C-alpha positions as CSV (number, residue, x, y, z in Angstrom):
1,M,-4.2,-10.5,15.6
2,K,-0.9,-9.6,14.1
3,I,-1.0,-6.9,11.5
4,T,1.8,-5.7,9.3
5,I,1.7,-2.7,7.0
6,Y,4.0,-2.8,4.0
7,V,5.0,0.1,1.7
8,I,6.3,-1.5,-1.6
9,Q,8.3,1.1,-3.4
10,P,11.4,1.6,-5.6
11,L,14.7,2.0,-3.7
12,K,15.1,5.4,-2.3
13,Y,11.8,6.7,-3.7
14,P,11.4,10.4,-2.9
15,H,7.9,10.6,-1.3
16,S,6.8,11.2,2.3
17,L,4.2,8.4,2.3
18,P,6.3,6.0,4.3
19,Q,7.2,8.6,6.8
20,I,3.5,9.7,7.2
21,I,2.4,6.0,7.8
22,K,5.2,5.3,10.2
23,Q,4.5,8.4,12.3
24,S,0.8,7.8,12.4
25,L,1.3,4.2,13.5
26,K,3.7,5.3,16.2
27,E,1.2,7.7,17.6
28,K,-2.1,5.6,17.1
29,H,-1.2,2.0,16.7
30,P,2.2,1.3,18.2
31,N,1.7,-2.5,18.2
32,I,1.2,-2.7,14.4
33,R,4.4,-3.6,12.5
34,F,5.6,-1.5,9.6
35,Q,8.1,-2.3,6.8
36,I,9.3,-0.8,3.5
37,K,10.1,-3.2,0.9
38,Q,11.5,-3.0,-2.7
39,N,9.6,-6.2,-3.8
40,Y,7.0,-8.7,-2.9
41,I,7.9,-12.2,-1.8
42,K,5.1,-14.6,-0.9
43,K,5.4,-15.6,2.8
44,M,3.3,-18.0,5.0
45,S,2.5,-15.9,7.8
46,A,-0.2,-15.7,10.6
47,S,-0.2,-12.0,10.3
48,T,-2.7,-10.0,8.3
49,N,-1.0,-7.7,5.8
50,I,-2.0,-4.3,4.5
51,Y,-0.1,-2.9,1.5
52,F,0.6,0.6,0.1
53,I,2.0,0.0,-3.4
54,I,3.8,2.8,-5.2
55,N,3.0,3.0,-8.9
56,D,5.2,5.4,-11.0
57,P,4.8,4.7,-14.8
58,Q,7.7,7.0,-15.5
59,L,10.1,4.5,-13.9
60,K,10.6,1.9,-16.5
61,S,12.1,-0.7,-14.1
62,W,9.2,-0.4,-11.7
63,D,5.7,-1.7,-12.3
64,G,3.4,-1.2,-9.2
65,L,0.4,-2.7,-11.0
66,S,2.1,-6.1,-11.6
67,I,3.3,-6.1,-8.0
68,S,-0.3,-5.4,-6.9
69,K,-1.5,-8.3,-9.1
70,K,1.0,-10.7,-7.5
71,I,0.0,-9.7,-4.1
72,R,-3.7,-10.1,-4.9
73,Q,-3.2,-13.6,-6.3
74,N,-1.3,-14.7,-3.2
75,E,-3.3,-12.7,-0.5
76,P,-6.9,-12.1,-1.8
77,N,-8.1,-10.7,1.4
78,S,-5.4,-8.2,2.0
79,P,-6.2,-4.5,1.7
80,L,-4.3,-2.9,-1.2
81,I,-3.9,0.9,-1.6
82,L,-2.3,2.0,-4.8
83,A,-0.3,5.3,-4.6
84,S,0.3,6.4,-8.1
85,T,1.8,9.4,-9.9
86,I,-0.5,9.1,-12.8
87,I,-4.2,8.3,-12.1
88,N,-6.0,6.2,-14.7
89,Y,-9.0,4.8,-13.1
90,T,-10.0,2.9,-16.2
91,Q,-6.7,1.0,-16.2
92,F,-6.9,0.3,-12.5
93,F,-10.5,-0.9,-12.7
94,R,-9.8,-3.1,-15.7
95,S,-6.8,-4.6,-13.8
96,H,-9.5,-6.4,-11.5
97,I,-7.1,-6.1,-8.6
98,G,-9.7,-4.6,-6.2
99,F,-7.9,-1.7,-4.5
100,L,-9.3,-0.3,-1.3
101,G,-8.2,3.0,-2.5
102,I,-6.1,5.0,-4.9
103,I,-3.9,7.9,-3.8
104,N,-2.7,10.6,-6.2
105,L,1.0,11.0,-5.1
106,H,1.2,14.5,-6.6
107,E,-2.0,15.7,-4.8
108,T,-2.2,13.8,-1.6
109,S,-2.4,15.1,1.9
110,Q,-1.3,13.6,5.2
111,N,-5.1,13.4,6.2
112,E,-5.8,11.4,3.2
113,I,-3.1,8.9,3.8
114,E,-4.0,8.6,7.4
115,S,-7.7,8.1,6.4
116,Y,-6.7,5.2,4.2
117,L,-4.5,3.7,6.9
118,E,-7.3,3.9,9.5
119,D,-9.9,2.5,7.1
120,S,-7.7,-0.5,6.2
121,I,-6.8,-1.3,9.8
122,K,-10.6,-1.2,10.8
123,L,-11.3,-3.5,7.9
124,V,-8.7,-6.0,9.0
125,I,-9.7,-5.9,12.7
126,T,-13.4,-6.5,12.1
């Protein structure tokens, strides 16, 4: 089974999330593909996708929740992990997107990111 992990983020976004994921994949899952994208484009693909979406409400030109909704509409079974600078669980729940997890970008650790990565891979493989 082909698996691709995407980080959807604004151009040159200053956070270590992509580097942590890339390093963890290199060490534990070298056959899983990894890409950083600035937008989501629906593709017909045989691979299963896992998405880490950056949500930073302070960036007026970036809306991680609307990107998440678009992904969920087109790929209803893909695991989505929202990485946000502002945590508003009520808003995230009411969006009905169904995130596998929510990461606080200001208070996250490498272990937490790797845990979500491993959980999403296990979910896709089984």
